[in-house]
N, C-alpha and C positions, 0 to 999 in steps of 0.2 A: 735767647734760650728757646730751643724748639719744642721739646716736650712731646706729648702724645698727639696723635692725630695728624692728618695731612696738612701741608702748607705749601706756599709758593716759593720756598727757599731752595735754590739749586745747590747741589753739591759742588764745592769749588773745583775749578779746573785741575785735573791731575790727582784729585783726592779720591780714595776708595773708602766707602763707608760700609762696614759690616754690620748686619743687624741680626740679633738673636732674640727670640721672644718666646715666652711660655704663656699660653692662654687657657684658662679654665672656663668652660661654659656649662651652666646647669639649667635644665628646664624640666619641670614636671607638670606644667599647666600650659594652656593655650587660650586664645581668644576665639570663642566658638561662633558657629553660624548654623542656623536651622536645627539646633539641638532641641528635641522635645522638652518642654518644661523650663527652658532657659531663654533669656533675652539674647538677641544677636549681639556679639561683642562682649558678652559676659565671660569672665574667667572660669574655665572648667578644667577638670583633670585631663591630662594628656591621653589617658587610656579610656576616656568616657565611652567610645564606640564599642569597646569590648565588655563594658559593664552591662549585662543583660539580665533582666528579671526572669525571662523565659527564653531558653534556647530551644527553638523548635524548627518547623519546616522552613521558615523564612531564612534562618541561618544555615541549615543543613537540608538542602532540598531532597536528599536521599531518605529523609524521614517521612516523606509523603506516603509511600506505600506502607510503611510501618504504621503510621497513624490510621490509614484506611483499614488495614488488616485487623488492628486491635479494636477499632470501633465496631467492626462487624462481629468479631469474636466475643467481645464483652457485652454487645448489645447496647452500646452507648454512642449514639450518632453524633453527639456534640463533644465527645472527649478530645482533649488536646494533648498531643505528644510533646513532652518537654524534658530535655536533659537536665533542666534545673537552672540555677542562677550562677552567673560568673561574677566575680569581683576581681578586677584587674587594676593594679596600680603601676604606672609606668613613670620612671624618672630617668631622664637621659643626661649623659655627661660626655662632653667632647673636650679632650685635651689636645691642643695643637701646639706644635713647636715650629713656627715658621723661621727659616733661615734665609737671609737675603743679602744681596750685595748691590751697591749702587756706585756708579763711576761718573765723575764729572768730566765729560769729554771735552767740553769747553766751559767757559764761565757761565754759559746760559743753558747748555744741553746736558742733561743727566739721563743715563740709561741704567736699567737694573733688572733684577730677577728676584723672585721670592718663591721659595720651595717650602711648603708646609708638610710636616710629618704629623699624622693625626692618629689618635686613638679614640674611637667613638664607641661608647658603652651605652646600651639600652638596658637599664635595670628594670626587670619585670617581676612583680609579685602577683602571682596568679593563684586565686583561690576559687574553689568550686563547691557550691552547696554548703554554705557555712553551718546551717542547722541540720542538714540531712533530710529536711522535710520538703524541699523545693521541687524535686524532680518527680515526674510521673513515669519515666522509663530509665533504664540503665542497660549496661551490657548484658547480653544473654549468657547466663552461666553455662549453658550447654556448649558454648564454644571453647571453654577452658576446663570444664569439669566433666570427665567421662561418665561419672556416676549420675549426674543430672541428665545427660543425654540418654543414658540407659533407662532412667526412671520415666522419661518422656516416652520412650519407645514402648515400655511396659504398659503405660497408661493407654496409649493408642491401641495396643494389642488387646487390652481388657475391653475397650469399646468395641473393637472388631469382633471379639468373641461373643459379647452380649448381643450385638447386632446379628451375628450368625445364628445364635440360639433362637432369637425371636423370628428370624426369617424361616428357619426350619420348622418352628412351631406353627407359623402361619400356613406353611405348605402342607404340613401334616393335618392340621385342623380343616383345611379346605378340602382335603381328600377324604378324611375320616371324621366328620362332624361329631360322631358319637364318642370319640376318644376322650379319656379323662381330661378335664380342664378346657376342652375345646369350645364348650358352649359359651363360656365367659369371653374367651379370646375372639371367637367369631362375632360375638355381639359388639366387640370393640376393635374389630379388624381395621377399620379406617383410622382410628387413633393410633394403632400400632404401626401402620404403614407411615403415618405422618411422623411418628417418633423416629422410625428408621431414616426417613428423609432428613429430618432435622439433625439427627445424630451424625449422619454422613457429612452434612455441611459443617457441623461443629468440629468434628475430628479433622476435617480438611483444614479448618482454620487453626486448630491446635498445631497441626503439623507445619503449617506455613509460618506461624508466629514463633512457636517454641522449639520446633524441630522434633525429630524422633522417627520420622518415616523414611525407611530405606537409608538410614545413616545421615540424612540431611539434618543440618543444625538449625534451620529456621532463620528468622530475622536476627540481625546482630543486636537488636534492642528489643526488650520485652518490658512489661509493666514492672514497676518497683514493688518488691514484697511489701504487703500492707497497704498498698494504694487502692483507690476505689476500683480501678480497672482490674487489678489482680484479684480483689475480693469478688468482683462480678464474675470473673472466669471461674474461680473456685466454687462459687454458688451455682453456676450453670453445670459444672461437673457433678455436684451433689444432686441437683435436680434430675439430670439424666440418669444417675445411678438409681434414684428412687423410682423413676418412671419405668426403667427396664425391669427393676425388681417387681413392680406391680404386675408386669406381664410374665413373671416367672423366669426372667433372664438375669441371672446373677453373674458375678465375676468382676464387676467394677469396684475395686477396693481402693484405688488411688484417690487422693483428695484433690489432686490438681497439679499442674506443672509448677516448677519453682520460679519465683519471681527474682528480680534483679536487685543488686545493691546500688544505692545512690552513688553517682560518680564523685570522685574526689579530684583534687588538683593533679594528683599523680596519675590516676587511671584515665582522666580526661585527656591527657596529652596524646593518647592513641587516636583521638578524634582528628588530630592534625597530622600525625606522623604515619599512620597506617593508611596506605593508598587505597585500601578497600572502602574507606569512607569517603573518598573523592577529593579530599583536601590536599593530601600529599605535600605537606609543608614541614618546616622545621618546628620544633616545640615552641609553645608560647612561653618563652623563658628568657632570662638574661642572655644577651649576646654581645660580643666584642669584635669590632673590626679595626684592624691596624693597617696603615699604609701611607703612601704619599697622597696628599690632596691635590687639588687643581693648581698648577704652576702658573704664576703671573710673570709675563715679560712686559716691561713698560719703558716709556721714555717721557721725559718732562722737558719742556722748552720754556725758559723764562722770557717773557715778552717785554716787561718793563720793571725797573727797579729804581725807585727814587733815590736810593743810597748810592747808585752808581758803583764804582769800584773803591770808594773811600772806606777803608776798614775802620778808621777812627769814628766816622759817622755811625757805623753799625754798633760799635762798642758803647758809644755815649750819644744815642740818638736824641734829637730835639724836635719839637713840633709834630706835624703830621707827615707821615710817610706811607707809601703803599707800593706794593709790587703785584705783578700779575703773571701767572704761568698757565700753560695748557699742557695737557698730557694725553697719551694714547696707551692703550693696554691690549695685549692679546693673552687670553687665558687658555692654557692647554688643558684639555679634559683628561688629566692623568689620574684623577681621583677614582676611587672604587665606588661604584654605585651600590646602593643597598640591594640585597638579594631579593628577588621576587618571591622567594619561598620563606622569607622571614617577615612576618607581618609587623613586627615592632622594631626591627633592626634599623641601623643607621649605616650610611656610607661615609667615606672619607671625602667625598666631593660630588659634584653634579655629573662628572664624567662626560662633559660636552664642552666644545670650544666657545669662547665669548670674544667679542670685540667691544672695547670701551673707549669713551672719550672723557676727559676730565678738565675742569676749570678750577684754578686755585687763585684766590684773592686774599692778600694780607693787607689789613688796615692797621696802622700803628700810630699811637698817640703818646708822645713823650718818650721816656726811657724805660717805662715799666709795662705799659698795657698795650696789647695788640690782639687782633681778632682775625681768624682765618675763616673764610667762606669757601666751601668746597661743593661743587656740583658734579655728579657722576651720572653717566648713562651707559648701560651695558646692553648690547644686542646679543642675545643668547642664540647660538646657531642650532639649526635643526639637525636631528640625527635619528637613529633608530635604537630602540632598546627592547629587551624582553621584560615584560611585566605582566601582572594579573589585572585584567580589566574588571574593576568592581562595578556592580550594578548601581551603587550610590555611595557617596562618601562615608555614610554611617554603616555600611555593610562591608567591612574590610576582609572578612573571611571568604575570599573568592576561591571557588573550587579550582582544581588543577586544569580543567579544560579551558579556563579563562586565562591561562598563561600563554601569551601570544607575543609575537614580535610586532611592535607598533611604531608608527612615526611619531616623533616627539619634537615639539618646538616650545621650549620653556619661555614663559613670558619675559619680556624685557624688563629691566630694573632701572628706576630713577632714584637717585639718592641725593639728599641735601644735608650738609653738615655745617654746623656753626660751632666754632671752637674759640671762646674768649680765653685769653691767657694773661697772667700777671707774673712778671719776673720780680721776685722779692729781692734777691741779691744776684750777684754774678753766678752763684752756684745753685740757688733754690728757686723753683718756679712752680706755680699751680695753674690749673686750667679746668674749665668746665666744658662739657660736650653735649650737644644736642644733635640727634641724627634722625632724619625723616626718610623712610624708605618706602617706595611704592613699587610693587611688582604687578605687572599686568598678567592677564590670564594665560595659562598654558594652552597649547593646542595639540591634541593627540588625534591621530588618524589611523584608520584601519577598520574594516568590517569583516566579520568572520561568521561562518555558518558551522555550528558544531552540534553535537548531541549532549543534552544535559545528563545529569546522573541517573535519570529515569529513562534514558534512551529517547527522549523527545527532541526533535530538531529545534534549534534555537539560534537566532541571529544576535550577535553581540557587537556593539559599536564602541570603539575606543574613545569616542568623544565624551563618554561619561566621566572619564578621568579629568576632563577640563573643570569639572564642578569644584567650587570652593578653592581655586588656585590663585585667584586674584587677592592681593594682600596689601595692607598698609600697616606700617609700624612706626612708632615714636619711641626713641631711646634717649635716655639721659645718663650722664656720667660725669666723672671728674678724675683728675690725675695729679700726681705729685712727682716732680722731676728734680734730680740732682745732676748737674752738668759742669764739666770743666772746660767746655768749648770757649767760652768768653775769657776765662782765666788763661787758657792757652794762647789766645790771640794777644793777650797782654804780656805774654812771656812769663807767667807765674807758675805754670805747670807744664810738664813735658808731653803728657799723653792726653789728647782730647777724646772725651767719651761722655755719654749721658746714660742715666738709668731712670726709667719712669715706671711708676706703678699706677695702674688705672682700674677703675671700677665702672661698669655700665649695667643698666637695667632697662628692660622694655617696660614702658609705663602705660602704653595704650596700643591696641592693635585691632584689626578687623579683617575679615575674609575667611575665617574658619581654619586657616592653615598657618597661623602665626603663633609660634611658641612664645611664652613669657620668659625671656632670657634673663639670667643673672650671670655676668661675665667679669672675671678678674684677669689682669694680665700684667706681666713684668717684661719690659723691653730694655735691651742693652744695645747701644750703638757705639762703635769704635771707628775713629777716623785715622787714616794713614795716607801719606802722600805716595802716589805711584810714579808720577813724573812731574816735571816742571819745578818751579821755585816753591 
């Protein structure tokens, strides 16, 4: 009884074995690396890099001029621009339906192909500013509300009018010192000129941040209504109103520009989708990718089998037996790679070609127990892809200018499987599974000189994508098989087939890019003779 997992048993000469499988893989956690506040190798949420207490200049470099402008306007040199707090939960699901066929060319040589059909779903629960008190800035309402822009324009006009009144009074009093009220104004002429200078700088800042001058809308982000920065701006408007009034220049009646509302999960999606903010990506939301995965073409050669060709020895084995096979694989990169514009999305495959070698060893004791030892090594071939070059693994929100064509050489993979099996009867068998997987580091190449979102030249190197790509994984599982193959050999049933249910879980991992998988699968295999006896 074969059951789940690889083994050294060749498909009999002239026999065609069809395989259909349904596999469900779930993961919402990973084994982390270099995550602040966590030990390396600790289990952490899959979306941990998107969970930010403060979304500021580090995540959106276009906020740098916004932060500088508001600091100057509010008179708060240490003020920090923050869009607030994000809470992102990611749970991925991959449903694969591999369909395969294997042909026994001779009693020792088997060839085959496996074509997976894949539906990859990244379930994203994105929340923004759960209390509404986290952000210091939000979207400038002048961009969407004409009345707000009009109010800003009116406030600037009131400042201009008050400044013009004071400028005329200073000119008049300098020419006619005896005019009514000029004695007091001339005595404080220096203070009046300082007021005019300061007011000019303040109104320039108001126009730059909030908009309203010559139809301009200002920065896309302004302080949140009720925040300390917004209160400071409002207080400075009131102070200028009082100072102008003290010099007899009235007309400033506005209390200050309108502040912003805190971003919500819905409004925050514009940060990603609106190209004017520099990210130009898909929304941070659930996405589904469907298609063919990477196709495997393989061959297995049996080198030794202590059973020989004696069917009776296979049906009722005694003592110790063993068999050894080797194999080769060529994997076609037919899968769909994840979109570089979808930060949480999944692909249906790696979309690059692989070459692999295999070793299969079966050790059998008596008529019930046997053990398969399987070693695999895959060389992943170099290619080129379009991706976003992140500055670091924990900074996934790479701007659009980091979207480049880079050289890619995924790390080779070594895998060791141990599959102990117990045939309870001719029809029922159980097995356990241990799988150790070691993936070596990826290598990305390409250096690009670009301008960042503030127009400053910047050199980016694709080698930053190499970080945290080396991985180790330990996986345990078990399976239950119902098979009519042995009964068919005894002439008890007409159709030889087997059905296996398996369950696997990742129990230990390291490297920072290792998901904690839970996998269930059902496999059906049907044997039919194509030629020969």
